GUGU-170405 format. One line per 4 residues: number of its first residue (from 1); their letters; for each residue x, z, y of N, C-alpha, C, CB. Coordinates in Angstrom, 3 decimals. Glycine has a CB too. Example, Ala and Ser with C-alpha at 12.3 -4.5 7.8 and 13.67 -1.06 7.14 Angstrom:
# residues 2
1	as	13.190/7.800/-5.690/12.300/7.800/-4.500/13.200/7.800/-3.300/11.308/9.046/-4.473; 12.850/7.080/-2.250/13.670/7.140/-1.060/12.900/7.870/0.030/14.084/5.725/-0.598
//
This chain:
# residues 169
1	mele	75.310/-36.662/7.292/74.032/-36.334/6.674/73.675/-37.415/5.655/72.916/-36.194/7.747; 73.448/-37.010/4.450/73.060/-37.951/3.414/71.552/-37.872/3.230/73.803/-37.659/2.080; 70.925/-39.023/3.221/69.480/-39.112/3.091/69.144/-39.833/1.797/68.853/-39.838/4.306; 68.354/-39.211/0.983/67.922/-39.849/-0.257/66.529/-40.420/-0.041/67.938/-38.842/-1.452
5	irlq	66.386/-41.683/-0.340/65.086/-42.351/-0.225/64.640/-42.731/-1.626/65.158/-43.616/0.713; 63.460/-42.271/-1.984/62.917/-42.584/-3.306/61.606/-43.327/-3.133/62.714/-41.296/-4.154; 61.538/-44.504/-3.690/60.323/-45.306/-3.646/59.934/-45.668/-5.067/60.516/-46.583/-2.777; 58.657/-45.599/-5.332/58.134/-45.935/-6.658/57.041/-46.990/-6.464/57.576/-44.651/-7.410
9	pigv	57.141/-48.133/-7.120/56.071/-49.130/-6.978/54.718/-48.558/-7.408/56.397/-50.386/-7.806; 53.686/-48.949/-6.673/52.325/-48.547/-7.014/51.574/-49.685/-7.691/51.574/-48.091/-5.763; 52.206/-50.858/-7.706/51.564/-52.019/-8.293/52.490/-53.216/-8.264/50.269/-52.337/-7.568; 51.907/-54.378/-8.548/52.695/-55.607/-8.632/51.829/-56.790/-8.188/53.236/-55.828/-10.084
13	vrvd	52.487/-57.791/-7.610/51.806/-59.012/-7.169/51.687/-59.967/-8.349/52.569/-59.687/-5.987; 50.522/-60.591/-8.466/50.291/-61.613/-9.484/49.810/-62.887/-8.795/49.254/-61.126/-10.551; 50.592/-63.951/-8.896/50.181/-65.258/-8.370/50.477/-66.315/-9.419/50.910/-65.589/-7.025; 49.681/-67.370/-9.424/49.905/-68.481/-10.345/50.881/-69.499/-9.779/48.591/-69.160/-10.675
17	asde	51.203/-69.381/-8.506/52.092/-70.335/-7.845/53.557/-70.022/-8.167/51.863/-70.315/-6.319; 54.371/-71.071/-8.191/55.813/-70.891/-8.375/56.411/-70.316/-7.089/56.505/-72.244/-8.754; 57.638/-69.832/-7.184/58.326/-69.324/-5.997/58.406/-70.395/-4.915/59.734/-68.834/-6.361; 58.709/-71.631/-5.311/58.806/-72.731/-4.336/57.467/-73.006/-3.666/59.312/-74.006/-5.018
21	evkk	56.384/-72.958/-4.433/55.053/-73.176/-3.854/54.722/-72.071/-2.845/53.973/-73.227/-4.972; 55.085/-70.842/-3.161/54.838/-69.735/-2.240/55.647/-69.943/-0.966/55.194/-68.376/-2.898; 56.917/-70.338/-1.107/57.778/-70.565/0.061/57.218/-71.641/0.976/59.180/-70.953/-0.384; 56.632/-72.675/0.387/56.153/-73.820/1.166/54.761/-73.608/1.752/56.148/-75.053/0.304
25	alhg	54.031/-72.622/1.290/52.653/-72.397/1.741/52.662/-71.700/3.095/51.860/-71.556/0.704; 52.363/-72.438/4.141/52.414/-71.874/5.495/51.427/-70.745/5.708/52.156/-72.949/6.506; 50.301/-70.818/5.050/49.275/-69.790/5.223/49.142/-68.909/3.988/47.936/-70.434/5.543; 50.162/-68.931/3.132/50.153/-68.089/1.948/49.333/-68.687/0.817/49.623/-66.728/2.292
29	vegv	49.288/-67.943/-0.278/48.565/-68.380/-1.477/47.579/-67.297/-1.893/49.551/-68.701/-2.641; 46.690/-67.661/-2.799/45.780/-66.656/-3.367/46.475/-65.953/-4.508/44.451/-67.300/-3.852; 46.092/-64.724/-4.716/46.673/-63.966/-5.804/45.968/-62.648/-5.984/48.141/-63.740/-5.566; 46.559/-61.810/-6.804/45.985/-60.506/-7.120/47.055/-59.444/-6.931/45.420/-60.474/-8.569
33	ievf	46.661/-58.349/-6.315/47.500/-57.163/-6.271/46.997/-56.277/-7.405/47.442/-56.427/-4.852; 47.837/-56.093/-8.412/47.489/-55.218/-9.527/48.042/-53.833/-9.225/48.047/-55.768/-10.887; 47.150/-52.889/-9.018/47.553/-51.514/-8.763/47.642/-50.805/-10.109/46.549/-50.787/-7.795; 48.710/-50.067/-10.317/48.885/-49.375/-11.595/47.801/-48.313/-11.773/50.289/-48.731/-11.679
37	peye	47.358/-48.092/-13.027/46.229/-47.194/-13.295/46.343/-45.819/-12.636/46.085/-47.012/-14.767; 47.530/-45.249/-12.595/47.684/-43.906/-12.035/47.463/-43.841/-10.525/49.053/-43.385/-12.355; 47.369/-45.016/-9.864/47.138/-45.055/-8.416/45.772/-45.624/-8.051/48.217/-45.872/-7.746; 44.953/-45.955/-9.038/43.656/-46.595/-8.774/42.772/-45.766/-7.855/42.927/-46.848/-10.076
41	agln	42.788/-44.451/-7.978/41.945/-43.602/-7.125/42.292/-43.776/-5.648/42.096/-42.129/-7.524; 43.512/-44.208/-5.354/43.922/-44.448/-3.968/43.248/-45.652/-3.340/45.404/-44.626/-3.902; 42.567/-46.460/-4.148/41.852/-47.632/-3.638/40.419/-47.313/-3.230/41.847/-48.727/-4.680; 39.969/-46.113/-3.479/38.590/-45.749/-3.205/38.214/-46.069/-1.751/38.370/-44.261/-3.499
45	gieg	37.269/-46.965/-1.555/36.796/-47.358/-0.231/37.481/-48.572/0.359/36.959/-46.233/0.693; 38.496/-49.101/-0.289/39.261/-50.216/0.286/38.439/-51.497/0.398/40.497/-50.481/-0.552; 37.414/-51.632/-0.456/36.618/-52.868/-0.450/35.869/-53.075/0.862/35.627/-52.850/-1.600; 35.784/-52.079/1.707/35.133/-52.226/3.007/35.980/-52.948/4.041/34.764/-50.886/3.533
49	fshi	37.251/-53.139/3.762/38.152/-53.815/4.702/38.181/-55.311/4.437/39.571/-53.236/4.605; 38.231/-56.096/5.505/38.377/-57.545/5.343/39.831/-57.913/5.061/37.878/-58.282/6.599; 40.760/-57.113/5.573/42.188/-57.377/5.412/42.923/-56.089/5.064/42.776/-58.001/6.694; 44.025/-56.247/4.365/44.861/-55.096/4.027/46.315/-55.419/4.341/44.696/-54.708/2.532
53	ivia	47.081/-54.371/4.527/48.521/-54.498/4.721/49.174/-54.167/3.389/49.046/-53.557/5.878; 50.043/-55.046/2.938/50.766/-54.846/1.685/52.246/-54.693/2.022/50.528/-56.038/0.684; 52.825/-53.585/1.600/54.255/-53.355/1.780/54.889/-53.512/0.407/54.558/-51.929/2.409; 55.889/-54.380/0.331/56.464/-54.738/-0.960/57.990/-54.748/-0.897/55.946/-56.106/-1.412
57	ylhk	58.586/-54.691/-2.062/60.037/-54.774/-2.192/60.390/-56.173/-2.679/60.588/-53.680/-3.167; 61.200/-56.890/-1.914/61.561/-58.264/-2.252/62.670/-58.257/-3.306/62.012/-59.045/-0.984; 62.261/-58.160/-4.533/63.152/-57.917/-5.660/64.095/-59.068/-6.003/62.344/-57.597/-6.847; 63.864/-60.233/-5.447/64.725/-61.378/-5.765/65.832/-61.598/-4.729/63.884/-62.634/-5.879
61	vtde	65.891/-60.776/-3.708/66.941/-60.897/-2.701/68.256/-60.391/-3.307/66.573/-60.096/-1.399; 69.295/-61.209/-3.197/70.593/-60.873/-3.776/71.395/-59.960/-2.840/71.388/-62.153/-4.078; 72.455/-59.377/-3.361/73.334/-58.552/-2.529/73.911/-59.368/-1.381/74.470/-57.952/-3.372; 74.278/-60.608/-1.655/74.812/-61.482/-0.608/73.761/-61.710/0.487/75.266/-62.837/-1.211
65	qrsv	72.527/-61.948/0.094/71.456/-62.182/1.070/71.150/-60.919/1.876/70.185/-62.668/0.358; 71.408/-59.754/1.306/71.186/-58.490/2.020/72.192/-58.287/3.144/71.259/-57.318/1.050; 73.278/-59.042/3.136/74.282/-58.904/4.188/74.021/-59.829/5.372/75.654/-59.178/3.627; 72.998/-60.669/5.285/72.673/-61.613/6.361/72.108/-60.853/7.561/71.659/-62.687/5.869
69	lrvr	72.703/-61.093/8.728/72.211/-60.456/9.958/71.768/-61.454/11.014/73.279/-59.569/10.537; 72.165/-62.724/10.875/71.746/-63.764/11.820/71.168/-64.932/11.023/72.947/-64.236/12.721; 70.073/-65.495/11.515/69.391/-66.557/10.774/68.897/-67.663/11.697/68.223/-65.981/9.988; 68.638/-68.811/11.089/67.950/-69.924/11.752/66.636/-70.126/10.997/68.836/-71.257/11.766
73	hrrl	65.699/-70.758/11.595/64.375/-70.952/11.002/64.394/-72.151/10.051/63.305/-71.153/12.105; 65.118/-72.027/8.961/65.322/-73.131/8.008/64.020/-73.609/7.362/66.292/-72.699/6.920; 63.119/-72.696/7.091/61.854/-73.093/6.451/61.119/-74.092/7.331/60.957/-71.857/6.177; 61.127/-73.861/8.625/60.457/-74.779/9.547/61.181/-76.114/9.600/60.373/-74.169/10.951
77	erlg	62.502/-76.089/9.528/63.290/-77.313/9.528/62.926/-78.168/8.315/64.800/-76.988/9.531; 62.739/-77.528/7.149/62.364/-78.262/5.936/60.992/-78.927/6.089/62.357/-77.318/4.724; 60.167/-78.387/6.977/58.842/-78.968/7.209/58.881/-80.096/8.230/57.874/-77.894/7.672; 60.064/-80.369/8.777/60.192/-81.446/9.748/60.135/-80.985/11.195/59.126/-82.447/9.516
81	vdlt	60.221/-79.685/11.431/60.214/-79.169/12.800/61.634/-79.258/13.357/59.681/-77.691/12.849; 61.769/-79.871/14.525/63.065/-80.014/15.180/63.510/-78.656/15.727/62.997/-81.072/16.319; 64.674/-78.196/15.300/65.190/-76.895/15.746/66.242/-77.033/16.838/65.779/-76.137/14.569; 66.391/-78.231/17.396/67.357/-78.441/18.470/67.072/-77.485/19.620/67.322/-79.905/18.962
85	gipe	68.105/-76.754/20.034/67.970/-75.829/21.155/67.389/-74.471/20.797/67.127/-76.446/22.192; 66.936/-74.314/19.564/66.406/-73.017/19.125/67.595/-72.195/18.631/65.300/-73.180/17.990; 67.812/-71.027/19.191/69.012/-70.273/18.842/68.949/-69.622/17.465/69.256/-69.221/19.870; 70.140/-69.393/16.926/70.263/-68.513/15.774/69.962/-67.116/16.314/71.710/-68.606/15.081
89	vgvf	69.180/-66.341/15.566/68.766/-65.020/16.060/69.032/-63.953/15.009/67.271/-65.024/16.447; 68.970/-62.715/15.431/69.136/-61.603/14.507/67.993/-61.553/13.511/69.231/-60.288/15.266; 68.293/-61.164/12.294/67.308/-61.126/11.215/66.113/-60.245/11.574/67.958/-60.624/9.928; 66.332/-59.224/12.410/65.239/-58.318/12.757/64.245/-58.960/13.733/65.800/-57.035/13.360
93	ctds	64.534/-60.186/14.183/63.607/-60.953/15.027/62.730/-61.874/14.188/64.382/-61.777/16.066; 62.913/-61.861/12.883/62.235/-62.828/12.019/61.595/-62.140/10.821/63.217/-63.901/11.543; 60.902/-62.930/10.034/60.359/-62.411/8.778/61.155/-62.938/7.588/58.874/-62.790/8.633; 62.400/-63.304/7.821/63.266/-63.770/6.739/63.363/-62.703/5.654/64.672/-64.125/7.275
97	phrp	63.315/-63.114/4.397/63.485/-62.134/3.313/64.928/-61.669/3.178/63.019/-62.728/1.993; 65.864/-62.427/3.741/67.281/-62.076/3.666/67.573/-61.050/4.748/68.194/-63.337/3.825; 67.687/-59.791/4.338/67.861/-58.686/5.271/68.438/-57.491/4.542/66.530/-58.317/5.944; 69.025/-56.538/5.270/69.671/-55.395/4.616/68.754/-54.615/3.670/70.200/-54.463/5.659
101	npia	67.546/-54.361/4.089/66.557/-53.693/3.234/65.407/-54.671/3.024/66.047/-52.332/3.873; 65.377/-55.353/1.902/64.387/-56.409/1.697/62.979/-55.865/1.428/64.816/-57.289/0.545; 62.387/-55.384/2.495/61.031/-54.845/2.419/60.110/-55.796/3.180/60.955/-53.383/3.005; 58.995/-56.140/2.570/58.042/-57.070/3.173/56.819/-56.322/3.665/57.632/-58.158/2.172
105	lsiv	56.274/-56.813/4.760/54.994/-56.342/5.273/54.120/-57.583/5.397/55.145/-55.572/6.664; 53.056/-57.644/4.626/52.162/-58.798/4.640/50.742/-58.333/4.929/52.224/-59.566/3.293; 50.076/-59.042/5.822/48.660/-58.784/6.087/47.889/-59.895/5.386/48.338/-58.733/7.649; 47.031/-59.513/4.452/46.306/-60.484/3.644/44.803/-60.212/3.713/46.795/-60.447/2.182
109	elve	44.039/-61.254/3.441/42.583/-61.109/3.383/42.198/-60.541/2.020/41.869/-62.479/3.638; 41.414/-59.482/2.046/40.910/-58.890/0.801/39.616/-59.609/0.437/40.677/-57.333/0.949; 39.662/-60.384/-0.620/38.520/-61.188/-1.052/37.582/-60.371/-1.919/38.991/-62.426/-1.812; 38.174/-59.587/-2.834/37.356/-58.865/-3.793/38.178/-57.763/-4.458/36.782/-59.827/-4.849
113	rkgr	37.490/-56.668/-4.773/38.107/-55.615/-5.581/37.371/-55.531/-6.903/38.084/-54.241/-4.843; 38.130/-55.548/-7.988/37.582/-55.310/-9.324/38.412/-54.198/-9.938/37.603/-56.619/-10.220; 37.919/-52.985/-9.817/38.667/-51.841/-10.326/39.985/-51.683/-9.597/38.911/-51.984/-11.819; 41.066/-51.824/-10.335/42.397/-51.656/-9.742/43.043/-52.991/-9.373/43.300/-50.902/-10.703
117	flrv	42.253/-54.061/-9.378/42.749/-55.394/-9.060/42.130/-55.871/-7.739/42.427/-56.391/-10.212; 42.994/-56.250/-6.815/42.559/-56.725/-5.509/42.869/-58.219/-5.397/43.251/-55.922/-4.363; 41.821/-59.032/-5.327/42.036/-60.477/-5.135/42.207/-60.711/-3.643/40.835/-61.338/-5.718; 43.289/-61.403/-3.281/43.626/-61.578/-1.868/43.980/-63.026/-1.563/44.787/-60.664/-1.477
121	rgld	43.910/-63.363/-0.257/44.307/-64.676/0.259/45.373/-64.467/1.318/43.083/-65.460/0.843; 46.330/-65.404/1.360/47.354/-65.347/2.392/48.625/-64.635/1.954/46.806/-64.673/3.599; 48.830/-64.518/0.653/50.029/-63.856/0.126/51.264/-64.712/0.350/49.866/-63.554/-1.368; 52.320/-64.088/0.794/53.603/-64.772/0.920/54.641/-64.092/0.024/54.078/-64.784/2.397
125	lfdg	54.180/-63.570/-1.099/55.026/-62.839/-2.033/55.027/-63.531/-3.393/54.549/-61.380/-2.169; 56.160/-63.439/-4.082/56.306/-64.079/-5.384/55.610/-63.279/-6.479/57.780/-64.254/-5.723; 55.312/-63.963/-7.564/54.758/-63.308/-8.742/55.748/-62.244/-9.229/54.453/-64.348/-9.869; 55.237/-61.066/-9.512/56.081/-59.983/-10.004/56.674/-59.096/-8.919/57.179/-60.551/-10.807
129	tpvl	56.395/-59.397/-7.652/56.937/-58.579/-6.566/56.363/-57.173/-6.640/56.630/-59.215/-5.191; 57.212/-56.145/-6.640/56.714/-54.765/-6.664/56.034/-54.386/-5.343/57.867/-53.793/-6.956; 54.868/-53.783/-5.437/54.127/-53.314/-4.265/54.440/-51.838/-4.065/52.583/-53.545/-4.430; 54.849/-51.491/-2.845/55.211/-50.106/-2.526/54.059/-49.329/-1.898/56.403/-50.086/-1.591
133	dikg	53.202/-50.030/-1.151/52.103/-49.346/-0.469/51.061/-50.365/-0.039/52.617/-48.544/0.753; 49.857/-49.878/0.195/48.742/-50.684/0.694/48.051/-49.858/1.761/47.742/-51.097/-0.461; 47.680/-50.503/2.843/46.953/-49.831/3.931/45.813/-50.733/4.388/47.908/-49.491/5.130; 44.708/-50.143/4.752/43.627/-50.916/5.336/44.026/-51.396/6.726/42.335/-50.083/5.398
137	ydrt	43.679/-52.637/7.042/43.956/-53.187/8.372/42.730/-52.949/9.239/44.313/-54.716/8.304; 42.910/-52.223/10.342/41.771/-51.900/11.200/42.050/-52.257/12.659/41.426/-50.416/11.083; 41.045/-52.087/13.494/41.150/-52.482/14.903/42.265/-51.770/15.660/39.848/-52.223/15.595; 42.613/-50.566/15.253/43.670/-49.848/15.973/45.023/-50.530/15.805/43.756/-48.401/15.485
141	rcir	45.154/-51.416/14.842/46.418/-52.126/14.618/46.466/-53.467/15.353/46.631/-52.351/13.127; 45.357/-53.900/15.935/45.295/-55.183/16.629/45.849/-55.030/18.040/43.844/-55.718/16.669; 46.945/-55.678/18.300/47.530/-55.647/19.635/47.064/-56.898/20.357/49.101/-55.562/19.584; 46.356/-56.714/21.426/45.721/-57.834/22.127/46.707/-58.644/22.973/44.605/-57.316/23.012
145	eirv	47.584/-57.991/23.662/48.509/-58.704/24.545/49.927/-58.394/24.111/48.288/-58.313/26.038; 50.637/-59.450/23.730/52.013/-59.267/23.284/52.944/-60.157/24.099/52.147/-59.576/21.777; 54.213/-59.862/24.002/55.243/-60.689/24.620/56.145/-61.174/23.497/56.055/-59.898/25.721; 56.501/-62.444/23.541/57.435/-63.009/22.569/58.519/-63.759/23.336/56.702/-63.955/21.551
149	pwwl	59.695/-63.952/22.724/60.765/-64.675/23.413/60.432/-66.160/23.581/62.078/-64.520/22.648; 61.095/-66.787/24.536/60.856/-68.199/24.847/61.023/-69.094/23.629/61.795/-68.657/25.946; 62.022/-68.788/22.792/62.304/-69.656/21.662/61.179/-69.619/20.629/63.619/-69.258/21.017; 60.475/-68.506/20.529/59.352/-68.435/19.594/58.164/-69.222/20.139/58.951/-66.965/19.333
153	eele	57.929/-69.144/21.441/56.869/-69.968/22.040/57.153/-71.450/21.824/56.732/-69.670/23.549; 58.418/-71.822/21.994/58.806/-73.218/21.789/58.630/-73.619/20.320/60.268/-73.441/22.233; 58.995/-72.735/19.402/58.796/-73.024/17.978/57.320/-73.215/17.657/59.378/-71.898/17.117; 56.477/-72.371/18.212/55.035/-72.501/17.972/54.533/-73.860/18.425/54.264/-71.389/18.696
157	krvg	54.972/-74.327/19.586/54.551/-75.645/20.086/55.021/-76.753/19.141/55.107/-75.889/21.513; 56.264/-76.672/18.709/56.820/-77.708/17.821/56.117/-77.716/16.469/58.327/-77.490/17.622; 55.857/-76.550/15.921/55.142/-76.469/14.645/53.745/-77.056/14.804/55.063/-75.000/14.145; 53.090/-76.730/15.912/51.761/-77.270/16.183/51.748/-78.779/16.222/51.238/-76.733/17.480
161	rvlg	52.772/-79.364/16.834/52.859/-80.830/16.897/53.064/-81.428/15.511/54.002/-81.262/17.827; 53.913/-80.827/14.703/54.193/-81.361/13.364/52.996/-81.199/12.440/55.413/-80.667/12.757; 52.335/-80.048/12.511/51.239/-79.758/11.582/49.866/-80.118/12.124/51.255/-78.309/11.226; 49.797/-80.462/13.405/48.497/-80.763/13.993/47.648/-79.530/14.192/47.760/-81.741/13.137
165	epsf	48.304/-78.375/14.307/47.612/-77.111/14.542/48.120/-76.548/15.862/47.839/-76.096/13.361; 47.261/-75.870/16.602/47.711/-75.328/17.879/48.840/-74.307/17.722/46.546/-74.690/18.600; 48.795/-73.489/16.713/49.843/-72.513/16.485/49.611/-71.837/15.147/49.892/-71.475/17.625; 50.656/-71.476/14.488/50.491/-70.737/13.240/51.403/-69.513/13.205/50.780/-71.646/12.039
169	l	52.377/-69.441/14.057/53.328/-68.332/14.026/52.706/-67.061/14.578/54.584/-68.683/14.815
//
């Protein structure tokens, strides 16, 4: 069975930060989601949400990076977090951009809407990233009790010690 998937960007991410600055920002950066004029009517009522879900295509991921299936938490290592004893894990256990289908899901704070431009906080996307979809974030999406693997709990503790924050993951 052959399946054809067709996706058309509805907008684009605009940030003043460099790719490296975005990578290093643990809590994301401020920016704007520019929705293309033909999709502006789809934003009607979005300003009532405090947060939105942005689904994007990670356009800078190379073919080689798309073949990655196992990863280590290198970004945390660059921040000085000790990864001793933390296992290499499957890419589907992480938010690594290196994955077979480089699609991002980001939950960001909606600061302001001006027409077809959404000013947001907490973006982890590069300038020029194509936006595939936007959804309002509501209470039905909040999962109160979750389970995570031991290694993620351990990573959270280590990150907290390095950054002086109880947890950020």
